[in-house]
N, C-alpha and C positions, 0 to 999 in steps of 0.2 A: 800782886805779885803773880797772883795766884792764878787769877781774870788768862793773862797774857801766856798762863801756862795751858791755858785747855782751851783757850785765841788758837796758840799756835798749833794745840794737840788736835786740834778740829781741820785748821787750814790742814796742817799733813794729811793727816787720818781723808781728807773730800782729792785732795791731789791724789797722795797711792789710790783712789779708787777708780776719779777719773782714766790714771793713768793707766791700769789697768786693764778696765769697759776699755776703751782704745784698742791698747795690747793686740786683744782678745776676735773686738769687732776688725780688727786689722784679717789680721787668719781667720777665721770664717771667710772673710772676703777670699782672700785669692784660695781657700781650699772649694769654692762655691768656683771660682772664674776658673779655676783647673778639671775638676767637674763637667760643667761649658766646654771646656776644649775636651778631654776627654770622650764625654760623649759623640761630638760629635765623629764622623767619618770625615776621612780624610781622602779626597778624590784624584789618584795619579792619573790619570792620561787628557790624552790631543783628544778632540775628536773633530774626526776628518769629513765633510759632502763629500760627494757623488767618487765611493773606489774607485779605480781601475790603476793593475797591473799587467802586463805581460812582462812573460821572460821565457827565454827558450835556453835548450840545451846544448849538450856540444856533440846529437845526436841530429837535432833537428828542426824534434822537438820542440810547440811551440804550445804556449797555460799561458793562459787570456783570466783576469778575476776581477767583476763587480761586485760593487759593491753598494748603498744606497745611502752609509752613512758607515766610517770603521776608528775605530777608535785607540791609540799609541797608547798600548801599556808600555807604565813610565818604566821601573823595573825590569827590564826587556823590550829596548826599544827596534828588536826587531818583532813583538809582535801584535798581529794589530788584530783585533775584534769587529769583527762582518754583521752588514744587518744588513737582510734581504738579497742573497747573494746568487750572482750566474756564474759564473766560471764555464768554461770553451778551454779543452783537454784538445790536441791537433795535434797529432799522429804521424810521424812518416810512414811515409806508403800503408794507411790507416786513414778510416778514418773520424771525421772528426765527434766527439763521447761532450754534451752539456749537460750540464751541472746544473740544481735550484734545492737554495736550501733560507729557512727561515735568518739561519746565522751560520758566522763562521771564526773561525778562528787562524789566522795563513801567517808562518814563515817567511818572510823578504829572505830572511837567510842561504834555507834548501828549499826554499817557495811550495814545502808540505805545508799542505791544511785542511782542517781538523773541521765539516760542517754536517747541523746539525736538526735538527726540528722537518720536518715535513723536505725528507732528503728527496729528490726524483730525477734519474737516470736518464738520458734521452741519448739510443747510438742505435744506432741507420731503425729497420723498423721494433729496434726493442724497447722496453722501460723496466727499469728498475727502481719502485718508490724503501723507503725505510729509516730509520727517524736518527742515524749517526753512518758517515760518509770518514774514512780516514785515508786521502789521494795523496799517495809521496813523491816524484820522480823519481827520488833519488832511490824505494825499492821498488822502482815502477811499480806500482801495485795498488788497488785504489779497493777496500775493506766496507763494506757495507752492513749494516750490522742490523740486534732491533725489527723486526716485526717485519723484512723483508717482502716482498712480494715484487715476485720478474714475471713479466703480462710478455709475448709475446704474438706474433701472427693467427698462431698452435693453440702454445702453451697458458698455462697461470699457476706460477710454481711459489710457496713459501717454503718460507726457512727462515732458523736465528740470523745467520753468515752468507756472503755472495764473499767470496775475496777470489783476485781477476788478476793475471799478468800480464803489465802493456807488451809488454814486447811478446811476448810468445800468446797472450792470451787464453794463457789454462786456466780452470775455473775449480776454484774446492765450494761443493755447495755444503752448508751441515746444520747441523743442531748444534748447540752445547749439552743440553740432554741428552744421551745416547739410546735415549730407551726408546726418544719418540722421535718420528723419519720426517723426512723431506716431501709437502705437502706437493704431489704433478696433476696436477686435471688437463685437461683436453681441449681445449668452448671449440664451441661447435657449430 
């Protein structure tokens, strides 16, 4: 009888150890799976090749934007992130403005576009470069900033910001630090 009790106790003890071991093993696997998914980055976008958008406002101004690649943001389907961007602004009663940049952020709702990295604007005999450009048809403005260099046939101008009103062609040129001055040099 004593042997039976010991044998039964031993079987019960081994069963208990196996159950506890299995429980912790499953919990550990669940933790590892959760950690694996937590470390993965969930990418929420759609990629489009050879993007082309054209829009026209009520005044007859036409805006065309082309890019080699676009990514639509799932969190806001009106936002498209662009790569290798070329844009043309054809203002009614004015000449064409051409813009190039490495990257862009286009809002298909209001046509506002942010151009970034190696921004280049060509307008008649004028050329402007910078690192960041905010274009808005709603505000009728172009604001270019970060290491802005403006050149035409006669001058080279360096500033922090150049802001142009597209309707009136009024231009503001300034430095962020008021103790610094806009640098203008005449070409010879």
